[in-house]
MIZAPA-769478 format. One record per residue (C-alpha): x negated, y, z. Coordinates in steps of 0.02 Angstrom, whole numbers, padded with zeros to 5 digits, always signed. Each point is the difference from the previous one (the first is absolute). Layout:
N
XYZ/...
END
This chain:
523
-01650-01756+03251/+00145-00006-00120/+00126-00052+00132/+00088+00168+00018/+00163-00077+00052/+00043-00034+00181/+00101-00157-00028/+00152+00094+00063/+00120-00060-00132/+00179+00051-00019/+00068-00175-00030/+00182+00038-00035/+00093-00148-00074/+00109+00047-00147/+00065-00056-00166/-00010+00122-00144/-00026+00140+00126/+00163-00034+00091/-00032+00018+00186/+00034+00109+00150/-00117+00125+00080/+00037-00086+00165/-00095-00157-00051/-00152-00035+00107/-00173-00037-00064/-00067-00175-00027/-00042-00061+00174/-00123-00127-00070/-00116+00149-00004/-00052+00027+00182/-00028+00186-00029/+00170+00028-00081/+00119+00128+00072/+00179+00043-00039/+00033+00147-00115/+00067+00103+00144/-00158-00034+00101/-00113+00043-00145/+00088+00165-00030/-00035+00047+00181/-00185-00046+00002/-00140+00122-00034/-00056-00092-00156/+00166-00075-00051/+00007+00077-00173/-00179-00052-00035/+00048-00178+00045/+00152+00010-00113/-00106+00067-00143/-00128-00138+00025/+00145-00121-00015/+00041+00071-00172/-00178-00024-00061/-00010-00173+00076/+00164-00047-00084/-00068+00057-00168/-00139-00130+00013/+00122-00131-00062/+00044+00093-00159/-00156-00031-00105/+00008-00186+00040/+00102-00043-00155/-00005+00165-00096/-00136-00067-00115/+00113-00142-00057/+00139+00119-00049/-00105+00135-00083/-00171-00052-00064/+00052-00180-00039/+00140+00071-00108/-00120+00107-00101/-00120-00041-00141/-00149+00002+00118/+00029-00161+00094/+00065-00175-00032/+00047-00146+00111/-00062-00177+00003/+00137-00103-00082/-00005-00131+00137/+00073+00110+00138/+00191+00006+00006/+00055+00176+00047/-00152+00092-00068/+00014-00045-00185/+00186+00037+00009/-00037+00177+00057/-00139+00015-00129/+00117-00059-00138/+00137+00126+00048/+00113-00143+00060/+00038+00080+00168/+00179-00010+00062/+00099+00084+00139/-00034-00144+00120/-00189+00012-00013/-00075+00006+00175/-00138+00123-00043/+00125+00119-00080/+00109-00004+00157/-00146+00009+00123/-00078+00152-00083/+00166+00090+00005/+00031-00045+00182/-00176+00045+00058/+00014+00173-00075/+00171+00023+00079/-00069-00062+00165/-00132+00137-00002/+00130+00130-00051/+00100-00051+00153/-00152+00034+00111/-00024+00169-00083/+00182+00047+00024/-00015-00039+00186/-00120+00147+00015/+00094+00113-00120/+00165-00030+00092/-00085+00056+00161/-00120+00130-00071/+00066+00143+00109/-00061-00094+00152/-00180-00008-00063/-00119+00107+00105/-00098+00136-00088/-00161-00101+00005/+00084-00146-00090/+00093+00093-00137/-00118-00078-00127/+00082-00169+00035/+00161+00070-00073/-00099+00044-00157/-00069-00177-00004/+00177-00069+00011/+00061+00106-00146/-00155-00049-00099/+00023-00186+00030/+00186+00007-00036/-00039+00084-00166/-00138-00124-00040/+00111-00151+00030/+00142+00070-00104/-00130+00040-00134/-00050-00183+00002/+00181-00054-00014/+00057+00117-00138/-00147-00046-00110/+00028-00186+00028/+00192-00010+00001/+00050+00167-00080/+00172+00042+00070/-00010-00022+00188/+00084+00074+00154/-00092+00140+00090/+00012-00035+00186/-00020+00158+00103/+00054-00059+00173/+00000-00153+00112/+00158-00093-00047/+00121-00078+00124/+00069-00168-00052/+00154+00023+00109/+00052+00152-00101/-00033-00076-00173/-00104+00153-00038/-00087-00088-00143/+00157+00030-00103/-00047+00184+00001/-00164-00040-00088/+00034-00066-00175/-00128-00022-00136/-00046+00170-00070/-00052+00046-00176/-00189-00005-00015/-00013+00189-00021/+00092+00033+00164/-00113-00119+00094/-00152+00093-00065/+00072+00167+00055/+00016-00065+00177/-00173-00079-00003/-00078+00164-00054/+00097+00095+00133/-00066-00121+00132/-00180+00018-00058/+00018+00190+00001/+00077-00002+00174/-00145-00106+00061/-00125+00128-00067/+00061+00133+00122/-00010-00116+00150/-00171-00065-00053/-00075+00170-00038/-00107+00008+00156/-00017-00187+00029/-00174-00074+00018/-00066-00080-00158/+00006-00189+00019/-00007-00111-00153/+00097-00135+00093/+00145+00119+00033/+00110+00108-00112/-00076+00171-00035/+00046+00163-00084/-00112-00039-00150/+00076-00172-00020/+00177+00071+00010/-00036+00133-00131/-00078-00127-00117/+00139-00129+00016/+00134+00133-00021/-00086+00043-00164/-00004-00183-00050/+00186-00011+00035/+00029+00153-00111/-00093-00089-00139/+00091-00166+00028/+00180+00063-00002/+00105-00029-00157/-00027+00179-00057/-00176+00041+00060/-00030+00174+00070/-00176+00030-00064/-00006+00181+00058/+00036-00039+00183/-00116-00151-00003/-00140+00105-00074/+00018+00135+00133/-00004-00126+00141/-00148-00096-00069/-00096+00159-00039/+00014+00049+00183/-00090-00162+00045/-00128-00007-00141/-00050+00182+00014/-00017-00017+00189/-00075-00175+00003/-00148+00056+00107/+00116+00065+00134/+00091-00167+00000/-00165-00096-00007/+00058-00094-00155/-00124-00055-00131/-00049-00150-00106/-00132-00122+00059/-00136+00053-00121/-00191+00009-00005/-00086+00128-00109/-00126-00074-00120/-00181+00016+00054/-00130+00051-00128/-00076-00146-00094/+00130-00127+00059/+00042-00129-00134/+00178-00026-00061/+00003-00172+00079/-00051+00059+00173/+00111+00154-00006/+00155-00097-00052/-00036-00132+00131/-00012+00136+00132/+00167+00072-00057/+00076-00175+00004/-00051-00019+00181/+00071+00173+00037/+00163-00053-00082/+00007-00154+00110/-00026+00107+00153/+00165+00088-00034/+00086-00161+00054/-00117-00028+00147/-00099-00132-00094/-00184-00032+00019/-00107-00086-00132/-00137-00125+00041/-00109-00059-00142/-00098+00061-00151/+00025+00062-00177/+00003-00144-00122/-00096+00004-00162/+00093+00038-00160/-00036+00025-00183/+00072+00175+00016/-00098+00131+00097/+00165+00086+00038/+00080-00157+00073/-00012+00009+00191/+00074-00170+00042/-00019-00025+00187/-00053-00175+00053/+00060-00020+00178/+00150+00011+00115/+00118+00132+00065/+00058+00001+00180/+00109+00119+00099/-00089+00126+00113/+00116+00093+00117/-00126+00140+00017/+00021+00043-00185/+00190+00003-00004/+00019+00178+00062/-00073+00108-00138/+00037+00161-00091/+00092-00084-00143/+00130-00082+00112/+00146+00117+00035/+00120-00121+00084/-00021-00184+00038/+00074-00135+00110/-00124-00072+00124/-00028-00185+00028/-00120-00079+00122/-00077-00173-00012/+00075-00082+00153/+00008-00187+00033/+00184-00021+00035/+00143-00119-00033/+00116+00149+00008/-00028+00083-00167/+00147+00038-00113/+00015-00064-00177/+00104+00047-00149/+00122-00135+00053/+00015+00055+00181/+00168+00045+00069/+00021+00177+00064/+00014-00049+00182/-00088-00167+00017/-00177+00062+00029/-00082+00142+00091/-00081+00108-00132/-00187+00011+00028/-00152+00081-00075/-00057-00170-00060/+00136-00011-00132/-00061-00035-00175/+00027+00148-00116/+00037-00125-00137/-00017-00185-00030/-00027+00040-00182/-00155+00105+00027/-00126-00113+00086/-00025-00188+00023/+00186-00029-00016/-00007+00070-00176/-00135-00113-00071/+00068-00152+00092/+00176+00029-00063/-00045+00080-00166/+00091+00166+00002/-00134+00130-00028/-00075-00069-00160/-00046+00129-00132/+00095-00016-00163/-00095-00024-00163/+00067+00169-00054/-00074+00083+00153/-00169-00084-00021/-00010+00080-00171/-00009+00171+00083/-00078-00048+00166/-00171-00072-00039/-00182+00048+00037/-00024+00088-00166/+00155+00111+00003/+00008+00023+00188/-00180-00010+00067/+00048+00078+00167/+00177-00056+00038/-00024-00178-00064/-00113-00065+00141/+00112+00079+00133/+00161-00068-00076/-00038-00170-00078/-00092-00150+00072/-00151-00001-00115/-00038-00185+00023/+00175-00046-00055/-00014+00115-00150/-00166-00075-00053/+00075-00175+00014/+00149+00061-00101/-00115+00056-00140/-00075-00174-00005/+00170-00085+00015/+00154+00107-00028/+00108-00113+00107/-00087+00062+00159/+00106+00118+00106/-00070+00173+00040/+00054+00074+00167/-00010+00174+00076/-00141+00060+00112/+00077+00155+00080/+00058-00094+00155/-00137-00126+00040/+00042-00054+00178/+00059-00180+00008/+00158-00056+00086/+00168+00062+00056/-00065+00111+00140/-00128+00097-00099/-00044+00176+00052/+00002+00087-00169/+00100+00159+00022/+00138+00036-00126/-00027+00167-00088/+00165+00087-00036/-00078+00156-00077/-00176+00049-00050/-00076+00154-00078/-00029-00078-00171/+00190-00018-00012/+00024+00184+00043/-00123+00054-00136/+00084-00105-00134/+00174+00052+00057/-00057+00181-00014/-00057-00030-00179/+00167-00086-00033/+00099+00147+00067/-00097+00123-00108/+00021-00111-00153/+00187-00005+00031/+00104-00053-00151/-00140+00032-00123/-00095-00141-00085/-00167+00084+00033/-00080+00151+00083/-00163+00097+00001/+00046+00093+00160/-00165+00008+00092/+00079-00036+00170/+00070-00166-00063/-00162-00041-00091/-00105+00035+00154/+00110-00105+00114/+00003-00144-00124/-00187+00007-00033/-00043-00004+00183/+00076-00174+00011/-00081-00050-00166/-00173+00055+00054/+00010-00098+00161/+00037-00151-00110/-00156+00032-00103/+00101+00048-00156/-00017+00144-00121/+00098+00160+00025/+00144+00046-00114/+00042+00171-00072/+00179-00045-00050/+00110-00099+00118/+00140-00105-00071/+00143-00084+00092/-00066-00169-00055/-00172+00043+00068/+00078+00039+00168/+00104-00160+00005/-00152-00104-00050/-00108+00083+00132/+00127-00032+00136/+00010-00183-00049/-00185-00036+00031/-00022+00120+00146/+00146-00069+00101/+00006-00183-00050/+00060-00112+00142/+00066+00154+00092/+00183-00026-00052/+00007+00152-00114/+00006-00068-00178/+00185-00045-00006/+00053+00170+00066/-00122+00090-00115/+00076-00086-00152/+00175+00047+00057/-00050+00181+00038/-00085+00021-00168/+00149-00076-00092/-00106-00144-00065/+00065-00147+00101/+00111-00070-00137/-00131+00020-00137/-00145-00074+00098/+00090-00136+00097/+00107-00059-00146/-00157-00032-00101/-00088-00077+00149/+00150-00111+00031/+00011-00056-00182/-00187-00036-00009/+00006-00104+00159/+00170-00084-00020/+00078+00093+00147/+00177+00066+00022/-00011+00189+00019/+00152+00104-00048/+00027+00186+00024/+00113-00027+00151/-00137-00094+00090/-00107+00152+00027/+00088+00005+00168/+00028-00138+00127/+00172-00072+00035/+00093+00072+00148/-00017-00137+00133/+00151-00113+00006/+00000-00005+00190/+00024+00189+00002/+00147-00018-00117/+00071-00141+00106/-00010+00106+00157/+00117+00126-00081/+00100-00092-00134/+00048+00099-00156/-00097+00151+00064/-00167-00011-00092/-00014-00015-00189/-00132-00117-00068/-00134+00071-00115/+00010-00033-00186/-00087-00157-00059/+00049-00109+00150/
END
């Protein structure tokens, strides 16, 4: 059962993290205790840590809109007010999704700081919860710095009566990354002996995300990133990390082998295929004729390093991307994103762009295509190019679907490792990078390479991680955002400018502390 949380939620009310440690928990939760009571219970720190993870459930709810919908992978149906505005780079500082994403990350940081502020009270058996708090604080700041660039780094629970927020100005991007990396590294020590649980922060996840932060900072540190990633890749068996992959049996046709790999690829996301292989003019074309559905038994697998758990629960209490921070009890039935499942097709926000369909089709991507794109929609599109083509990675219908949200998986680690080895070069023949890259390629049914270029790596990441909110940040990290998105914007009559790589700093945050926060360029 995926429900690892105990519904003991630290429901502090706050605005922009301004609150007192004396505040009691939300009493609408019958199991809630005050902070002082929790700190004195045997499992108090476990309950506090569960509260951090539960709080994070809100964060993916509108992340897709602000990342993938602003890339060249996805477009919005022109009939839906806020969505085409985001898609067209017409976001402003008063946009609700922009403000909610910022606040939800800060909300989770506040929960993490509650543990960190009291870490010396944690019993020996619960020291790992301190590591989880550092990990989650780093992860949320990592979300924020990539989305908004120059943000405050909040390292304590702030007291509104003392105006402590004035001590936390926006920091230059590079300084934020330094603190994020320090937090991930601190978490590694606390998590060193923690039990491996893919629904909780782990040592392997902390090492890998610290490396990703090294690669994402304004001046990437390829050497440190390579060392960290090598420690995971070279010890992957000890971590139980591997790709979902089936070796080819003797005599198996291309069609059947690729179809088997496509089903394996779907299993990474906990998806189960029901149907057959459709006929095609091409023997190598393994188009699957059937449906994908979520299977909770498949969601914990060796490729998943860290994910956020969601259970399918019939409830009127789920949170949405528009929910206020204190108006609902956070539950395991929250949707991980409206944009991913039924809410996407019905509102038209996870439609593949024409540019993406040029690289994501059954011929070029025989394995990843069936697990990423709704084949029926694609076939209809070929017959009539006005038909929308939606994603297939998150098949559960409705707002309370139980698809888990994968924060980090092993395919990402392998490609990040190749990226770190490649460094500033345009290409490499380093066998370590080639091997890591080819492992992902082979799982996708594609030919191996002997020379890896930066463009190869960027292209591979685009099709491997489509609909996983990575494309925008990959373009920025590779220094290609302006080139790619300017052309995409021109071709599709959008309004991208260089300053719009990042989101506007929410106006309500600026209003809370007038003349304190500087708005990002372009807004």
